[in-house]
N, C-alpha and C positions, 0 to 999 in steps of 0.2 A: 222774384223771390227771392227768398233767404232761405237756404236749408238748415234746419232744426236738429233734426234727431231720426231715429228710424223706433222703429215698434213693428211688434210681431203679430199677427192677425187671424188665423188659419195658417199661418209659417210663409203668409207671403209680409215682403217688406215696404213699409208704405211711406215715402218720406214727408215728413211734417213743415210746412212751407209757413210762413207770416205772411197774410194777404195784404193788401193795400191799404191804404186810411180806410175805403170806402168800403171794402169790405171787413175791415175792423167793428165800424158802427153797426155792422149790422147785427152783431150777436149781443146777447147780456143774460150776466148769471142773478139771479135772484138767492138769495139766503137768507135766513129766518135771524141769523147771527153771523157775525164773524167769529167766535167764541165760545168754545165749549168745551164741558167739562173733559179732563185727559181719561179717556176709555169709551165718551159717548159718540152715537152717531148723528149724523145730520142731513138732512134732504135739500136738496137744491136741487133748482130750473134752467133752462136756462132757453130765453125766446129769441129767434128769428123777428127779423121786421117784413113786413114787404114788400119795403123796398129791394131784398137780397132773392126776390123768388124768383127773377131768374135765372137761379142759378138752378132752378131747375126743383120740380114738385117730388121728386124721388130723393133730392140731396137726404143722406143719412149725419144726424146730430152723433156724435160722439163724445165721453168725458176721458178727462185722463186726471189722475191725482197723483202727483209725482211724477215719475216716471211708468206709471202703470195704466193703461191705455183700457177703457172699458166702455162696453153700452148701455146708453140709459136705459131706464124698464120701460118706457112706455112714451111713443114720440109722436104727436098730434097738431093738428092746422086745427088753427083759432078762426073763431067769427071773422075778424078783421081780416086773413087772409096768412097771419104769420104762423109761423110752426113754432112745436113748445115742445124740448125734451127734459123729463125729470129723471132723479138718481137717489139714491138711499147711499149717500156712505157709509161701510161698517169702521167699527168703531176707529178712531182715532187713535193710535199710541204714539205719536209724536207730539209735542206741544206745537212745530209749527210746522206747515204744506200749502201744497200750490195745488188749488184746482183749474182744469182749462177747458172748457167748452171748445170742441174740435167740429168741423164739419169735413166729411170724406168729398172728396171731387176730383173723380178719375182713380189715377193709383196717388192722389196724394193726401195728404191731413193740412186743411188750413184752419189754426186758434184763430177762434172769433172773440173769446174775452177770456181773463182772467180773475180768478177771486184769491186770495190770503186768507187759511185757517189756519186757526189759535187754540190750541187747546192747554186746559190748565186748573189751576185752582181758585178759590173765593181767597183774597186778604184775608192771613190771621189776624188777631188786632194786637197792634205795637203793645211790647210792656216795658217797666222798667223806665217810666218817664220821671226824670228828672230835672230840677230849673236852679238856677244860681243865678245871684243876680252879682255880676264881677261891674266892680267901680273902676277899675281903670279904663274898661270900653263903654260902660258906663249901660249897660245893656241884659238884660236880661237871659241869658245862654238854657235852652230846654235840649234835650239828649235822650233818646230813646234806641229801643232795641226792635227791630222789623219784624222778625218771625222769619217762619222758613222760607223759603224760594217757593213762589208759588209759578214759576214758569211763564205769568203774565205780564206785561208791560202796570207796574202798581205806580201809582200817583198818594206821596205822603203831604200834607196839611198839617202846621201847627195852628189849631183854632183853640180863642180865646175870648173872655169878658171880662166885666169888671162888675163887681155886686157888692153889697153892702151886707148883708146877713149872713155871711160864711158860704158863699155861691150856691144859698139856696134858688136865689132870683136873678134872671140875669136881665142888668140894667144896659149897657152899652157893649157894643160888638167891638172887636177889636180887629184889625186886620190882619189877616190871613198872614201865614208868613208859611210858603213856598221854598223847603231847600233845596239846593243844588242834587241834580241829579246823582244816586249813589249815596249821597251823605245823608248821615243819621240824627242830625243837632240844627238846628234854627235859632236863629237872635230873636231878641223883639226889641226894638232901639228904643231908649230912654222917652223919647216923647209920647209914645201909645201908653206909655206904664204910670201909674199911679203906685209911690213908691209902700204908702200905707193904708195900702186899700186891697182888698181880696183879690185875687184873681182866680177865673177858673179854665185850665189849662188841659188839653186833651189832642191827642193826635190820632187821625182820619187817614185809614190806607182803603184806596178804592184803584179795582180794576175791570175789564169789563166782566167781570162772573159775580161782581160784591163789590161790599163795602164792609172794612172792620173799623173799628174805634179801641184806643186803647181807654182804661178808665181815667177817668176827669180827677185831676189835681188842682187841690184849692189851696193856694198860698198866699203870702204876703210878700209881695219882693222885697222889703228890708230884710223879711224873718228867713231868708235864703242866702245872704250876700256871702261872699265867701272873700276874705281879707287877704292881703299878700303877707307871705310869708315874712318874720322879722329878720335882724341881721345880726349873729354870734358877733363879740369881739373879746377877747380876752381882759380885762382889769389890769390895766399897768402897774406897777407899782410905784406909791407914792409916800412923803411922809405920813398924807391924812390917812390910809390902808398900809394898816397891817400886811408883813408877807403872812401866807397860806399855810396854815400847818400842816405839817406829813397827813397823807393820805387826802387834800383840798385841793380846790380848784375854784379863782376867785373867775366869774363872768359876768361880761355884762351885753345889754340888747340895744339895738336899736328900731323901732316900728315905723310900718308903711306909712311916709308922710299924708295918703289920703286918707289911711284909718284914725287919726290922730283925733278926731273930736266922736271916735266911737269909743265906749267902754268894751274890752275885751281882758281876755286873759290867757294866758300862754302855756306849754307842757314841752318839758326837755326829757330828749332820752338821751340815754351813752351808751359806751360800751368798749371794751379796749382793742387799742388797735391792732395788736397781736393775737393770734386765736380764733377760736368759730364762737363766743359767749354771743349771746341774745342780747336784745335791747333791753336798759332798764330804763323807764318812764318816772321820770319823776313831775310835778303839779299839783294845782294847778299853784301858777307863778301872777303874779298879781302884777303890771306893769307900771303902780306909783316909782317904785326905787328903782327899774330898770336894770337892774344889777342883784345879782344872786353868788354867793357861797355854796359849790357844791363839796360834800363832802362823804367820809365813807368810800375812799376809791383807795385803790391799791397804793401806795407808796412809790416814786417812781417810775410810775407807769404812763404810758401815752395813752389818751381817751379820744376815740371823737364823739364828735356832739351837734345835736341837732335841736332846733324850736318851732316851734307851729302856734298858730294866737286863732281865736274863733271869737266873735261877738260876743259879749257877757256883760249883764245879765239874760239880756234879752236872746231870742234864738237867733241861730247863724250857723255858717261851714266855716268849718276848720278849715284853714288854711294847709299850703303844701307843706312839707318840712323844708327849711332853709338850707342854704349849703352846708357842708358839713366844716366845723372846726374841729383840731386837735391839737390839745394841752396836754401838757407830762404834769402828770405830779409831783409837788416837792417831795424830795427822799429824805430819809428820818436819817439817826445817827446808825452807823456800821451793828448789826448785831451778829455777833463772831464767835470762836473762841479762836485764840492763838494759841497755835502747837510751836513750840518754841527747843533750839538745841543752838550749842555752843560748843567755839573751841579755845580754850586760852593759852598763851606762850609769856614765857616770864619775860619782859623785855630786860628788866633792872630788877636788884632788890626791895624798891620802892611802886614799881611799878608794872600793871600786869597788860599787854594785850588781846582782847575781845573781837570775837567773830560772832556775831547773834543772827540765827536762822530762824525763819519764823514763817507759817503759814498759816492763810487766815482759814477757818472753817464754818461757816455761816450757818445760823442756829434756827431763822427764819428766814421763809424763802421770800420775802420781802423785804428783807434785812436792806439797809441804804447803802449805795455803792461808795466803795472804798477808794478817799482821794488821797492817803497817806500815812505814812502810821510815825509814832514819836516813842524817842526812847530816853527817859529820865532816870535820875536816880530817885528813889523813893525819897516821897515827902515835897516835892518838887514844887514849885509853883510854875505857871507860866509865863512868870515874867523872866527866870534864871533859862538861858538858851538850853536846847534839847542836846541830848548827847549825839541822837540821831534824829535829821527829818527828811524821812525820805521816801520814792512811794517804791521801791526796791523789796525786795524779802529779805536782806540779808543788809547787815551793817559792822563795821568794825570802827570800833572803838579802844582809849584807854582810860583805866581805874588805878585809882589804888589799889595795893597790895591786900591790904587788909577788906576792901567792899568784896562784898558776898550777894549783893542784889540789885537788879534795877525794875523798871517798869515801862510794859511796853503796853499802847493805845492804838488804834486804829480810828480816824476822825474822816468826817466832809465838813459840809457847808451843815449838817444840819445837828451836828457835834458829834461826841466819841463814843466809842464802846467803852465797855467797861475795863479797866487794866490789867492785866494781863505781869504778875509779878514773876520775874525770871532769879530765880537762884540758882547760882555756880555751885552745886554739891563735888563733893569729895568722891573719888572711885575708890570707897570701901567696901561693895558686895561683890559677891562671888561671878567669878567667869564665866560665858559659855564654852561649850565643851562641844568639838567636831564641828565646827565651822565648814560649809560646802556647798559648791554653787553645779549650777545643770545648765546649762542653756537647751531652751525652750524651741525659740525662731531666733532668725537673724536681730531681732530690735525684741527680745525680751530675756531676763534669765533668772531662772528660778534660786534664791538663794536659802538656804536651809541648816538649820543648830539644833542641839541637845538644849532641850530650856535646863537650868539651874535650878538646884535646889537652896533653899524657899526659891518658888517661884518669884518672878519680877512682876510689877504690874503695867508693863509696856517695855516696849522696845526700839528703837532708834535706827532706822537703817539710810545709812546714807554711802553715795557712792560716786565717782568721778572719772577721770581719767587718768592711767594710771602713769607709771615715769613713763620717758623723761618727761611728759607733760604735767605741771602740778594740779594733783586732785583738786585743791581748795578753787583754782580759778574758775570751772565752771562743775561745782559740787550740787548734786541732785538730793535729798532725802525724804525719809516720809516717816513717818512717828506710828506705829503699832499699839492700839492701849489694850492690845485683849493679852495675856502673859502668856495664857497659855497655850500659844501657837511655838508652831516649831518651824517656819517658813513662810517666805512671801516671796512675789513675783513682781519682781524689776519690768516695769515695761515703759518708764518714763527716759526719755533722754538714753535711749541705748541704740548704738549702730555695730551694726558687723566690723570682723576687723580691726577692733579697738579693745586695747587692752584695760580693762577697768579694775581699779581698787574700791575694793567694797570693804564697809567696815559696818557692824554693829556692836551697838551698845544696848545689854540693856539696865533699864530703869527701877529702882527701886522706892521705897514709900519716904526716905530720909536721905538716899543715898542715890550713887549707878556703880556702875562694876563696869571691869576695865573692858574696853574697847578692843576684839579682833578684828582682823584686818584678813582679805583673801583677795586673790587676782582670778581675773576670770575670763574670757571673751565669749561674744555672743556666737559668735562663725569666726572662721579659722582661714585662710589663704593658702595656695601653694605659696612652695618658696618661690621668691624673685627670682634668685640667679641657683647655679650649681658651682661647686670648686673646679677650678680648672685643671686640668687634665697636664700633666708632666712627664717625660720620657726621662726615668733612669737611669738603665740601661737596659741593651739591646744586642741580638745577638742571632745567629744563623737563621734559628727557629722559633724563639723567642722573644718577650720585649716586656721589660719591667717597667711599668709606670703605678706613680702616686701621685693624689690629690691632697692637697690640704683640708679637711673639713672648716666648714662656715659655722661660725658661731652663731646660736641662736638669734632669731627675729621675733621680736615683737609684733604680733599679730598674724606670724606665720606656725602651719602647726608643726608640727618635729618631725623631722625625717623617718622614715620607717626600713628604705633599703634603696641601694643604689643598684642600676641595670649599665652594665659596660656593654655595648655593641661596636665591634669589628669588621669590615667588609674589605673582601680584596678586590685587586685589579677585573676580576671576571664577574664584579659584583654578587658574590657569594656573600652572606650577613650569619655570623653569626653573634650570639650576647651569653650571658653571663649573671648573673643576680647574685649583690651580696648584699649583707644588714648593714646596716647603718652607723655601724661604729669603725668599718671596715676606712681604711685609706689608702688602699695601693695594691695590685692586683699584677699578675703574671700571667702575660699569655704564651699560652705555649703551641706547638701543633701549625708553626708556620713555615712557611715557603722561603729557605733562601732567596735574598734579591730581589724581593716582591715589595710589592707597594701597600700601605693598609690604609684606613679609615676607621681611625677610633672615635667615639662618642661616647659620654657619662650622660647619662641622666639620672636625675635626685628628683626620690618620689616620699611625698607624704597622704595622709589622710586624705587632704583636700586637693591636692593633685598632682602633677611631675613637671620637672622643669628639667630639659637641655643644654647643656654643657656647649661649648665651643668644640668644632670638629679637630681632632688630633690626627695630623700626617706624618706618617714611620715608614722607614723601610729598611727590611731585616739586612746582614751580610752576608755579601757573598760568599761561595764555597773557595779553600787554596788549593792550586794546581796541586801536589802530592794527595789532598784528600780526597778530589776530583779522579786521582789515578784509583783511590784504596776504594773509592765505590765503585768505580769503572772495572775492578779488579774484583770484588764481593759481586757486584752484579753479574759475570760472565759466570764465577764459579758457578752461582747459583742456578745461570742457566744449564750450567754444565750436568748440575746435579740436577736437575730437573730432565735434561734430558735423560743421561743414566738409569733414573727410575722410571722413566715410561719404557726405556728399552732395554731394561731387567724385565720390567712387568709386562713387557709384550711377548717375551721370549718364554718367559716360567708360565704362560697360559695352558691350562692345560687342554684346551680345546684345538682341535686343528687350526694350521693356517695355510694357507695357499701358496706361500712364498717357500717354504722348505720345509719335510718331513719332521713329525716330532720326534724324536729323538728321548731315551730317558735317562735321567737321573744316574748317572755314574756311582754318585755315592748312595743307592739304594739299589743297583743293579748288582748281579753275579759275574758281571765282566768288569775288567779292568781298564782296556779301552779299547775305542774301534780303530778299523783299520779301512782302507780304500775299498769298497766293494771293486772284488774283482772276478768278472764273467769266465765263466767255465770255458767257453771259447779263450780263452788267454793262457797259456802258458804259463801254470802255477807252479816254482819248486819252491817246498817246503826249507825252508831253512833253519841248520843244527838248530840242536835243543840245545847246545852248549854255546849259540849266538850271544857273544855279549850284548849285540844290537837288538835282539827279542826284545820287544816288548814284554812289557812287566802283564800277569796277568793279576788281576786279584783276589780272583778266585776260582778253584776248580773240586769240584767231586769225582772222585775216580769209584767206580765200584768192580768189585769182584766177581767175573761171569760163571755163575753156577755150572754142572755139569748139562749141558742141553739133555734135556730131555723133549717131549712131541709136546709142543705148542703150549711153550714156558709164559708164554704170557696170554695163555690160557687160564681161567683161574674162575671159579664159580663165586667169588665174592661178590655181591650186590654194591658195595658201598659207593661204585663208579668210577675206581681209583684205578690204575695201569698196569698189571702185572711185573712191580721191578723187584731186580736182583737185590740180594742181601746188600747192606753197604760191606764193602772190604775195609776201604783207607779214605781220609778226608786229608789232602796237600794245600795249603797255602802259598804258592809258586807266586812272592813278592822280591824282588831285587834280585840277587844272585839265582839266577834259575839250576846250578848247581847244589848249591845248599838246603838240604830239604829242610824243611818246618816239620819240629818235633813238637813244637806244640800244639794241641787238636784248636779245633776254633769251634763255637757256640755255635749251638746250630741255627740259622738263618732264620729269621720271624720272617712271616708270610703278611706281616702290616707294611714291611720297610725294604721286603728283597721279591724281587719278582723270578720266579722260575720258568726260565727258556728252555732250558736243555739239559741233558746228564749224561756223560760219556759213561759207555758202559765197555766193560772190558776186565781182563786180568794184566797187571802186571807181567804176569811171567807168560801167559798166552799166547799162544806163538801165532795166532790167527787174529785179523784185524778187529781193532775197536768198534766202536757203533757207539751214533750217538741216539740218543731218547727228545724227543720235542713233545712239546704239548700243547696244545693252542690257549696260549694266557690273551685273556682282554686290553694287557699292554703291551701298544703298536710298535714294534721295531725299526721298521722301514717305513713307514705311512700305509695306506690303506692298499689292502688288496686286491688284487684285480680276480673277478670272478674266476678266470683258468691261472692256474697256477703257473711261476714259471717253472722252468725245466729243473733248478737248483732246490725247490721249495717243498715239502712233504714226500717226497718221492716214494714211492712203494718199491719198488726195485734199483739198486744204483750199482754199477762194477765197482768190485775191487779191484784195487791194483794189481792183483794177480791175478785178473780178469776171472774170478769165480762169480758167478753171480749167487745173491745168497737173499732168497724172496725175504721178502717181511711181509708179515700175512697179521694185521693189525686185529686185536680182536673189535668185533662189531661193536661194543660199549665203551670201548675206550675212546678219549681225544687222542693219545698218543702215536707217534710216530716211531718208526725205528730206519735208521739208514747207518750207513759208513759215518765216521766220523767226522773227517776229510772235508766229505760233501756239503756242512753246512759252512757255510761261506764267514759266517763270523768265529768260526772256531780255526779257522785258518794259520792263525799265529797264535796256537793253544800252543805252552811249554807244558808240559809234560815230566814230572820227576819220579823218579823208579820205574819207568817202564820204557826201558833204552829197546826190547824188542818192536815197540812200535817204529822203530829206526827204519824198517820198511814198509811201513805205509806210504 
């Protein structure tokens, strides 16, 4: 047994196996029909013969539709011992399915019989039945459309019969024509046909659900004959046949040879080869002449032509269109207007050289193609050679000096255009004013002007390459017929970087104006090269450069400025910009004995170009100059050091290196003496000793008669109760010479009050000093505990008698013996000889 598949019934998998041949013949499926409408249901029965009863009376018959296993509706044992099971299948929704009858045997299911079920629709009636009598195959070919697909195998049959009374009665049947599978046409051979008798023809479609018939077609085979298309030819020119007129075509055709005995008519269709024009139909054309002249076409135009024929006057079918034939219509004479312009040059008193230019302007879109141009004197016939016969748009010829006119025509094979007279007018009209140009882009130039008065009837604008190229060798021109315009755009033969000479000439009714010229570029380029740099002079710190300015180049934009670059050995770069008129430069600030690279760049609006690099070296310094420089440098360093030292010394703030001393020029003391400690033996020198250092200024006050508490005062001003000023002395130079000139009182702004000497020049008592606490430091900062010689309240006099000095509590002044103040040890006093015993 062979395993076929698995199935699930009550979630148990059973193996379906094919039975041996003996078991396969046991069961049989019975169906009322093998095909049903799509969506209908069908009832089937399966009968197991008694020969299979040994399988067991309790064997169960199962059904399987496709892959779905089902139980039958009922299962019974018949009288003959066979078992039968019936089932009503659900609506069939697939065009084709397989029904199986199975037997459960143990844990397996055995297939006993199978049947194929079809579902679909009855065939639709075929339509569009048509038949043609083909004389090439000598058969009647019929074709039809089968209709929509019905999902069932369908057979088509072409049925026909012969008849004499317009297919009302059927006389002789004709053998059915069965097409090949999938074909919708069929051919009835000539031997079954009567070419001039009626035939009834229809198509029958048949499947398992029914039959469909097309409407019957009644025809005579020769009435539906279809001829083969003719063959088109162009009619060759010959002496008997005149050439076609412009816009006409001569053609002929040949009929299909088997149809020569059949009377027929033909149709011709055509359209221009270029474009998308629709076909134009011409006919009917009778075949007696087999040639035709087709007119009304466009001249010098290629046309596509096709022809077909039909049996006529009897009924028939049109043949297919013949293969295409392409012919070109004859051209007509040119229909153009020739715009002309000229240039004259006197060769000698009797001969003038004329250069004539012209441009054809078509006046009709169907104008004939121009094959050449003729220039003749007026009234000259074709027998005399022309002045020019050319295919170009210009011509050069000679004329007598008195000649004032020539005639220009365009020609082709169909003829010539209307002659265009060319009159050589004299220049007597007013000129243009303010001719100017503007470049719109690299390939166009706008040229403008101011129209003169009276207004011209038109203008001639000519342009060509300027010097050094001769403009006449490649000149382009055009004519403007509107005299009111004030400019035009030139777009033909304009290239960048080229100099163009533009000429504008006004045209008047009977004369012309003088031509105005202007030169212009559509685009200029950067300078091609830069002037070469030359070194003219050089020094230790400067260099003089010069260059020769280049002459303006054609097609090059004018220079706008120069830029000079120079670089030293340390790759430091510098530059300067000069105007375009400069031709030299002096470089300053260079270093002696140094190498420099210099480059010149020339710039314009269109770009810039660099010159070759110039390398130069500055001169070295001489030995004497080097010494001078070193000396100056040393002086400069020394001056800087002195300035720094003076600034450092004169600063008012404390310095930890030495004490801050007052300025002698602003002090009441003339000089300093070394500090002598009290412990040292101190001998006061004589007042008349010439080695005595000079004293700048001293003020001696006469002591008044002592009274109790002379320094006690009720004055609340905060000053010391000082004795009255008696006399002032200036001891400077010779101490023996008293100063008789009084000194002005010192200002508190430029003098510092350190102390005053108190005493009478004639008094026997010792002098005293008066010291105030000034904010100006004398010997540096004081320690919190004063020294034994500073501000002592009591000091023994040389006589050994202590004199107490009790200061006022409100004063800052301290009194003491004169010689106890160390800065007064060298004081010279004039007029106080009594102090010698101090």
